C-alpha positions as CSV (number, residue, x, y, z in Angstrom):
1,M,0.0,0.0,0.0
2,A,1.5,3.3,-1.1
3,I,1.7,6.2,1.3
4,S,-0.9,8.7,0.4
5,P,-0.1,12.2,-0.7
6,E,-2.0,13.6,2.3
7,T,0.2,11.6,4.7
8,L,3.3,12.8,3.0
9,A,2.0,16.4,3.1
10,E,1.3,16.1,6.8
11,L,4.8,14.8,7.4
12,K,6.4,17.7,5.5
13,Q,4.2,20.2,7.4
14,K,5.1,18.8,10.8
15,R,8.8,18.7,9.9
16,A,8.7,22.3,8.6
17,H,7.0,23.5,11.7
18,A,9.5,21.8,14.0
19,E,12.5,23.0,12.0
20,A,11.2,26.6,12.1
21,G,11.8,26.7,15.8
22,G,10.7,30.0,17.3
23,G,9.7,31.3,13.8
24,A,10.9,33.8,11.3
25,E,10.3,36.8,13.6
26,K,12.5,35.5,16.4
27,A,15.1,34.4,13.8
28,A,15.2,38.0,12.5
29,L,15.8,39.3,16.0
30,R,18.8,36.9,16.4
31,H,20.2,38.1,13.1
32,A,19.8,41.7,14.1
33,K,22.0,41.0,17.1
34,G,24.6,39.4,14.9
35,Q,23.8,35.9,16.0
36,L,22.9,32.7,14.1
37,T,19.8,30.6,15.0
38,A,20.4,27.3,16.7
39,R,19.8,25.4,13.4
40,E,22.1,27.8,11.5
41,R,24.9,27.1,14.0
42,I,24.7,23.4,13.2
43,S,24.4,24.0,9.5
44,G,27.5,26.2,9.6
45,L,29.5,23.6,11.4
46,I,28.8,20.4,9.4
47,A,28.9,19.3,5.8
48,E,25.7,20.0,3.9
49,G,23.2,17.1,3.8
50,T,24.9,15.1,6.6
51,F,22.8,16.1,9.6
52,Q,20.8,13.2,11.1
53,E,18.5,14.7,13.7
54,F,17.4,13.0,17.0
55,G,14.1,14.0,18.5
56,L,12.8,16.5,15.9
57,H,9.3,16.0,17.1
58,A,10.0,15.9,20.8
59,Q,7.7,18.0,23.0
60,H,7.9,19.1,26.7
61,A,6.3,17.1,29.4
62,T,5.0,20.0,31.5
63,R,1.4,19.6,32.5
64,H,0.9,22.7,34.8
65,F,1.7,26.4,35.2
66,G,0.0,27.1,31.9
67,M,2.6,25.1,30.0
68,E,0.3,22.3,28.8
69,A,-1.0,24.3,25.9
70,K,2.4,25.7,24.8
71,D,4.0,24.5,21.6
72,L,7.8,24.2,22.0
73,P,9.3,22.8,18.8
74,G,12.0,20.3,19.6
75,D,11.6,21.3,23.3
76,G,14.2,24.1,22.7
77,V,17.2,22.0,21.6
78,I,18.4,20.6,18.3
79,A,20.4,17.3,18.5
80,G,21.9,14.8,16.1
81,T,25.0,13.9,14.2
82,G,26.8,15.3,11.2
83,Y,30.2,15.2,9.4
84,I,33.1,17.6,9.8
85,E,36.0,17.1,7.4
86,G,34.8,13.6,6.6
87,R,34.4,12.5,10.3
88,P,31.2,12.0,12.2
89,V,30.4,14.3,15.2
90,A,27.6,14.4,17.7
91,L,26.0,17.8,18.3
92,F,23.4,19.6,20.2
93,S,22.4,23.3,19.9
94,Q,20.1,25.0,22.4
95,D,17.4,27.2,20.8
96,F,16.9,30.4,22.7
97,A,14.0,31.3,20.4
98,V,12.0,28.4,21.9
99,A,11.2,29.0,25.6
100,G,14.5,30.8,26.0
101,G,16.3,27.5,25.4
102,S,15.4,26.5,28.9
103,L,16.2,23.0,30.0
104,G,13.3,20.7,30.8
105,T,12.9,16.9,30.9
106,M,12.7,16.2,27.2
107,H,15.3,18.9,26.4
108,A,17.7,17.0,28.7
109,K,16.7,13.7,27.3
110,K,17.6,14.8,23.8
111,I,21.1,16.0,24.9
112,C,21.7,12.8,26.9
113,D,20.6,10.5,24.0
114,V,23.0,12.1,21.6
115,M,25.8,12.0,24.1
116,D,25.1,8.3,24.8
117,Y,25.1,7.7,21.0
118,A,28.4,9.5,20.7
119,M,30.1,7.4,23.4
120,R,28.8,4.1,21.7
121,A,29.9,5.2,18.3
122,G,33.2,6.8,19.4
123,M,32.6,10.3,18.0
124,P,33.4,13.8,19.4
125,I,30.6,15.8,21.1
126,V,30.0,19.5,20.3
127,G,27.5,21.3,22.5
128,I,26.3,24.9,21.8
129,S,24.9,26.7,24.8
130,D,22.3,29.4,24.5
131,S,19.8,29.0,27.3
132,G,18.0,30.9,30.0
133,G,18.7,28.0,32.4
134,A,16.4,25.5,34.2
135,R,12.8,25.5,33.2
136,I,11.1,26.7,36.4
137,Q,7.7,25.2,35.4
138,E,9.2,21.7,35.5
139,G,10.6,22.2,39.0
140,V,13.0,19.6,40.4
141,E,12.7,17.6,37.1
142,S,14.7,20.2,35.3
143,L,17.4,20.0,38.0
144,S,17.3,16.2,37.5
145,G,17.8,16.9,33.8
146,Y,21.0,18.9,34.5
147,G,22.3,16.1,36.7
148,Q,21.8,13.6,33.9
149,V,23.6,15.8,31.5
150,F,26.5,16.4,33.9
151,N,26.8,12.6,34.5
152,R,27.1,12.1,30.7
153,N,29.8,14.7,30.6
154,V,31.8,12.8,33.2
155,L,31.2,9.4,31.5
156,A,32.3,10.8,28.2
157,S,35.3,12.4,29.6
158,G,38.4,10.6,28.4
159,V,36.4,8.6,25.9
160,V,35.6,11.2,23.3
161,P,36.6,14.8,22.9
162,Q,34.0,17.3,24.2
163,I,33.8,20.9,22.9
164,A,31.5,23.5,24.3
165,V,30.5,26.7,22.5
166,I,29.0,29.5,24.6
167,A,27.1,31.5,22.1
168,G,24.5,33.1,24.4
169,S,23.4,32.9,28.0
170,C,24.9,30.1,30.1
171,A,23.8,30.8,33.7
172,G,23.8,29.0,37.0
173,G,24.0,25.2,37.1
174,A,24.0,25.2,33.3
175,A,27.6,26.5,33.3
176,Y,28.8,23.2,34.7
177,S,28.2,21.1,31.6
178,P,30.6,23.2,29.6
179,A,33.0,23.3,32.5
180,L,33.1,19.5,32.5
181,M,34.0,19.4,28.8
182,D,37.5,19.5,27.3
183,F,37.5,22.9,25.6
184,I,35.2,26.0,25.8
185,I,34.8,28.5,23.0
186,M,33.0,31.7,23.8
187,T,31.8,34.6,21.6
188,K,32.8,38.2,22.6
189,S,29.4,39.7,22.4
190,N,25.9,38.3,23.2
191,A,27.4,35.6,25.4
192,S,27.7,35.3,29.2
193,M,28.6,32.5,31.6
194,F,28.2,32.8,35.4
195,I,26.9,31.0,38.5
196,C,25.5,34.1,40.2
197,G,24.7,37.3,38.2
198,P,25.5,40.9,39.3
199,E,22.1,41.3,40.9
200,V,22.4,38.2,43.0
201,I,25.9,39.1,44.1
202,R,24.8,42.5,45.1
203,A,21.7,41.2,47.0
204,V,23.7,38.6,48.9
205,T,27.1,40.2,49.5
206,G,26.6,43.9,48.8
207,Q,29.3,43.8,46.2
208,V,28.6,45.9,43.1
209,T,29.8,44.4,39.8
210,T,29.0,44.1,36.2
211,M,28.4,41.2,33.8
212,D,31.6,42.3,31.9
213,E,33.6,41.8,35.1
214,I,32.3,38.3,36.0
215,G,30.6,36.7,33.0
216,S,32.1,38.0,29.8
217,A,34.5,36.2,27.4
218,H,37.1,38.7,28.4
219,A,36.7,37.9,32.1
220,H,36.9,34.1,31.5
221,A,39.7,34.2,29.0
222,E,42.1,36.5,31.0
223,R,41.1,36.2,34.7
224,S,39.2,33.0,35.6
225,G,40.8,30.8,32.9
226,N,37.4,29.0,32.5
227,I,37.4,29.3,28.7
228,H,40.0,28.3,26.1
229,F,39.2,30.3,23.0
230,V,37.5,33.7,22.3
231,A,35.6,34.2,19.0
232,D,34.4,37.5,17.5
233,N,31.1,36.0,16.5
234,D,29.2,32.8,15.9
235,Q,30.9,32.1,12.6
236,E,34.4,32.4,14.0
237,A,33.4,30.1,17.0
238,L,32.3,27.4,14.5
239,A,35.5,27.8,12.6
240,I,37.5,27.3,15.8
241,V,35.6,24.1,16.5
242,Q,36.5,22.8,13.0
243,R,40.1,23.7,13.4
244,L,40.3,22.2,16.8
245,L,38.8,18.9,15.6
246,S,41.3,18.8,12.8
247,F,44.0,18.0,15.4
248,L,41.9,15.6,17.6
249,P,41.2,11.9,17.3
250,S,37.5,10.8,17.2
251,N,37.9,8.9,20.5
252,N,40.5,7.5,22.9
253,M,41.0,4.3,21.0
254,T,42.2,5.9,17.8
255,D,45.2,7.9,16.8
256,P,45.1,11.6,16.1
257,P,44.9,12.6,12.4
258,H,48.6,12.4,11.7
259,Y,49.9,13.1,8.2
260,L,52.1,10.0,8.0
261,S,52.4,10.2,4.2
262,Q,54.3,13.4,4.7
263,D,58.1,12.9,4.0
264,L,60.4,13.6,6.9
265,T,62.7,16.6,6.3
266,M,66.0,16.3,8.0
267,A,67.2,19.7,6.7
268,E,68.7,22.1,9.2
269,D,66.8,25.4,10.0
270,M,69.5,28.0,10.7
271,G,66.8,30.4,12.0
272,F,66.7,28.4,15.2
273,N,70.3,29.5,15.9
274,D,69.3,33.2,16.1
275,V,66.3,32.8,18.4
276,V,68.0,32.9,21.8
277,P,69.8,36.1,22.7
278,E,73.5,35.9,23.8
279,T,72.8,37.3,27.2
280,T,70.8,35.1,29.6
281,K,69.0,38.1,31.1
282,E,67.4,39.0,27.7
283,A,63.9,37.6,27.0
284,F,62.8,36.1,23.7
285,N,59.5,35.0,22.4
286,V,59.1,31.2,22.6
287,K,56.4,31.4,20.0
288,D,59.1,32.1,17.4
289,V,60.6,28.7,18.3
290,I,57.1,27.0,18.1
291,A,56.4,28.6,14.7
292,R,59.7,27.1,13.3
293,L,59.0,23.8,15.0
294,C,55.4,23.4,13.6
295,D,54.8,22.4,10.0
296,G,53.9,25.6,8.1
297,A,54.0,27.5,11.4
298,D,50.5,26.1,12.0
299,F,50.0,26.3,15.8
300,L,46.6,26.4,17.5
301,E,47.3,28.1,20.9
302,V,45.0,27.2,23.8
303,Q,44.1,29.7,26.5
304,E,46.3,32.4,24.9
305,S,45.3,35.2,27.3
306,F,45.4,33.2,30.6
307,A,48.6,32.5,32.5
308,S,50.6,33.5,29.4
309,N,53.9,32.8,31.2
310,I,53.3,29.3,29.7
311,V,52.2,28.5,26.2
312,I,50.2,25.4,25.3
313,G,48.6,24.3,22.1
314,L,48.4,21.9,19.2
315,G,50.4,21.6,16.0
316,R,52.0,19.1,13.7
317,I,55.7,18.4,13.7
318,G,56.9,16.3,10.8
319,G,53.2,15.4,10.1
320,I,52.6,14.2,13.7
321,V,49.9,15.9,15.7
322,T,51.7,17.2,18.9
323,G,50.8,18.9,22.1
324,I,53.3,21.7,22.9
325,V,54.0,23.0,26.3
326,A,56.5,25.9,26.5
327,N,57.8,28.5,29.0
328,Q,57.3,32.0,27.8
329,P,60.3,34.2,28.8
330,M,58.5,37.3,27.8
331,V,56.1,36.9,30.8
332,K,57.3,36.6,34.4
333,A,60.6,35.3,32.9
334,G,58.8,32.0,32.1
335,A,58.5,31.1,35.8
336,L,55.8,28.6,36.8
337,D,53.0,30.0,39.1
338,I,49.7,28.7,40.3
339,D,47.7,29.5,37.1
340,A,50.4,28.3,34.7
341,S,50.7,25.0,36.6
342,D,46.9,24.4,36.4
343,K,46.8,25.4,32.7
344,A,49.6,23.1,31.7
345,A,48.6,20.2,33.8
346,R,45.1,19.9,32.4
347,F,46.4,20.2,28.8
348,I,49.0,17.5,29.5
349,R,46.3,15.2,30.8
350,F,44.1,15.9,27.8
351,C,46.9,15.0,25.4
352,N,47.6,11.8,27.3
353,I,44.0,10.7,27.2
354,F,43.8,11.1,23.4
355,N,47.1,9.7,22.4
356,I,48.7,13.1,21.4
357,P,52.5,13.1,21.9
358,L,54.0,15.9,24.0
359,V,56.9,18.2,23.2
360,T,58.1,20.5,26.0
361,L,60.2,23.5,25.4
362,V,62.1,24.6,28.6
363,D,63.3,28.0,29.7
364,V,62.3,28.2,33.3
365,P,64.0,30.0,36.1
366,G,61.9,28.2,38.8
367,F,58.6,28.5,40.5
368,L,57.4,32.1,41.0
369,P,58.4,33.3,44.5
370,G,56.0,35.3,46.6
371,V,53.7,35.3,49.6
372,Y,50.6,35.1,47.5
373,Q,51.9,32.1,45.7
374,E,52.9,30.3,48.9
375,Q,49.6,31.1,50.7
376,H,47.5,30.1,47.7
377,G,49.1,26.7,47.3
378,I,51.9,26.8,44.7
379,I,53.1,23.5,46.2
380,R,49.7,21.8,45.5
381,H,49.3,23.5,42.1
382,G,52.9,22.8,41.0
383,A,52.5,19.2,42.0
384,K,49.7,18.9,39.4
385,M,52.3,19.4,36.6
386,L,54.6,16.8,38.1
387,F,51.6,14.4,38.4
388,A,50.4,15.1,34.9
389,Y,53.8,14.5,33.3
390,G,54.6,11.5,35.5
391,A,51.2,9.9,34.7
392,A,51.4,10.5,30.9
393,T,52.3,7.5,28.8
394,V,52.3,9.2,25.4
395,P,55.6,10.0,23.7
396,K,57.3,12.8,25.7
397,I,60.1,14.8,24.1
398,T,61.8,17.7,26.0
399,V,64.0,20.4,24.5
400,I,65.9,22.6,27.0
401,L,66.4,25.9,25.3
402,R,68.0,27.9,28.1
403,K,67.3,27.9,31.8
404,A,66.2,24.8,33.6
405,Y,66.4,25.4,37.3
406,G,65.4,23.6,40.4
407,G,62.0,21.8,40.9
408,A,60.6,23.7,37.9
409,F,63.2,21.8,35.7
410,L,61.5,18.5,36.9
411,A,58.0,19.9,36.4
412,M,58.8,20.7,32.8
413,C,59.2,17.0,32.1
414,S,62.8,16.1,32.8
415,R,64.1,12.6,32.0
416,D,63.3,11.5,35.6
417,M,59.7,12.5,35.1
418,G,59.4,10.1,32.2
419,A,60.7,12.1,29.1
420,D,61.6,9.6,26.4
421,L,64.1,12.0,24.8
422,V,65.7,15.1,26.3
423,L,67.6,17.4,24.0
424,A,69.5,20.5,25.1
425,W,70.8,23.5,23.2
426,P,74.3,24.7,23.9
427,S,72.7,27.7,25.6
428,A,71.0,25.5,28.2
429,E,71.7,25.9,31.9
430,I,70.6,23.0,34.0
431,A,71.1,23.4,37.8
432,V,69.5,23.5,41.2
433,M,69.3,27.3,40.9
434,G,70.4,30.2,38.8
435,A,74.1,31.1,38.8
436,E,73.6,34.5,40.4
437,G,71.6,33.2,43.3
438,A,73.9,30.3,43.8
439,V,77.0,32.6,43.9
440,Q,75.3,34.7,46.6
441,I,74.8,31.6,48.7
442,L,78.1,29.8,48.1
443,Y,80.5,32.7,48.1
444,R,78.8,35.3,50.4
445,K,81.9,35.8,52.5
446,D,84.3,36.0,49.5
447,L,82.1,38.6,47.8
448,K,81.8,40.6,51.0
449,N,85.6,40.9,51.2
450,A,86.2,41.3,47.4
451,E,87.7,44.6,46.1
452,N,85.0,44.8,43.4
453,P,82.0,42.6,44.6
454,V,79.9,43.1,41.4
455,E,82.8,42.2,39.1
456,E,83.7,39.2,41.3
457,A,80.1,38.0,41.5
458,A,79.8,38.1,37.7
459,K,83.1,36.1,37.3
460,R,82.0,33.6,39.9
461,A,78.6,33.2,38.2
462,E,80.2,32.5,34.9
463,D,82.4,29.9,36.6
464,Y,79.3,28.4,38.2
465,R,77.6,28.1,34.8
466,Q,80.6,26.3,33.3
467,E,81.2,24.0,36.2
468,F,77.7,23.2,37.6
469,A,75.1,24.2,34.9
470,S,76.6,23.2,31.6
471,P,74.4,21.0,29.4
472,Y,77.4,18.8,28.8
473,L,77.6,18.0,32.5
474,S,74.0,16.8,32.3
475,A,74.8,15.0,29.1
476,R,77.7,13.2,30.8
477,R,75.3,12.0,33.5
478,M,72.7,11.0,30.9
479,F,70.1,13.5,32.3
480,V,70.2,14.8,28.7
481,H,70.4,12.5,25.7
482,D,72.2,14.9,23.4
483,V,73.3,18.5,23.1
484,I,72.3,19.7,19.6
485,E,72.8,22.7,17.4
486,P,69.5,24.6,17.5
487,A,69.3,24.3,13.7
488,R,68.8,20.6,14.1
489,T,65.8,20.9,16.5
490,K,63.0,20.2,14.1
491,A,64.7,17.4,12.4
492,A,65.6,15.7,15.7
493,V,62.1,16.2,17.2
494,S,60.4,15.0,14.0
495,L,62.5,11.9,13.9
496,A,61.9,11.1,17.5
497,L,58.1,11.5,17.1
498,R,58.1,9.0,14.3
499,N,60.2,6.6,16.3
500,L,57.9,6.8,19.3
501,L,54.6,6.4,17.5
502,S,54.5,2.7,18.6
503,K,55.5,3.5,22.2
504,R,53.9,1.1,24.8
505,E,54.2,1.6,28.5
506,N,52.7,-0.4,31.3
507,R,51.8,1.0,34.7
508,P,50.9,-0.6,38.0
509,P,47.3,-1.8,38.1
510,K,45.0,0.7,39.9
511,K,41.7,2.4,39.5
512,H,43.3,5.9,39.1
513,G,45.9,8.1,40.7
514,N,44.9,10.8,43.1
515,I,46.1,14.1,41.4
516,P,46.6,16.9,44.0
517,L,43.5,19.0,43.0
């Protein structure tokens, strides 16, 4: 029996109604603010014609507070799967044009269903937040819905990559789902993320603040460190998602998208030789080293504006997708502090989960001294880096560019912390502490009695570098595998990455370690 034209017409009408969401008028309001609609965000992210939708006809379950007669297409969220650069991805996009994108029972069920599907199929999850929060009319059921979503975030963590896009409001408990994901991208305008808004803060504490101070992309990128990327608009946010996924595997059982067909180039790059200044006190920009190291200088920096004394991000070296962690001498002399330790440790753990090799570039004078750092737990936070590197079983290559002092030398993945290969430039200084500080401790009396204390201190410092901090001393003791000309850096690292692709490392059986959070 053939399906009647009337039945087909009814299907088309129902699909068109559901796909219209809040309608043309509300779509126009979104466009006037420079925003895309929820469905346009998905269309702008995936390949045309590849979206397979889940729950198009879902409707809310509210039967009181005047909600029973309301028509909420899709219950305020669009969910399904699509293809990005030839690979399947699970997506959900909250629709602010339908009941403010509020989360109710069916709304949460749609998100949970697509996340469950992603975990079974082994595909990344992309969630686009634009919601007024919990649907008050559904009471505790809406809170239950959030709990179910959060639980899925935790279950998916370490199984598939999770990327959140904050493209509108993300308030209260809703902020915890993005916070549980691997990366957060936030638009500069029309987006906010906070637990308590300015009005609540003022009513409860008497403090006067603004949304820009506590909930904007600027606040989270530079101060709280809650987000990883800032986008000018929706379109740029989607482009960042696509670029980020280009470096990531689909799940924890597969390798990242390496370009193994790319020929290894063993040519020297003489530009490396000119990066480090002759004087140890002069700063240089470690991003110049990273640009030369990455194929085509293609480096996706993560959390660029937060704790910028350390640089983290993704690139390809000799065709191999690589996570890069580097001290930045231009900021705080590259010293490790509380925020830098947190930033690096989480990134290291992400790379380890998803089989991404790590390359560490070292120019670190130590952990940042200060009362604030000590009182706010630099010991605990610094231990996170030690734990992250020590627990990582992916290939780990360390290049010591210049200073590598004290405990910070270990925290930047020394051989004793599990580095598979440690290379040093001739400019490297590896020691318990810097030459100037060591001289003041070791030769305090001699300097006090010297005819010219400043000149004598400089001479003793140079002697200390040659006798105690020389990279050749560390090489003789096998703390460093080789001292290389900087021009050979990319060739050496590329070769090592290829050699270590088949690395296997067994650890003692246990449920999991207890990272010092």
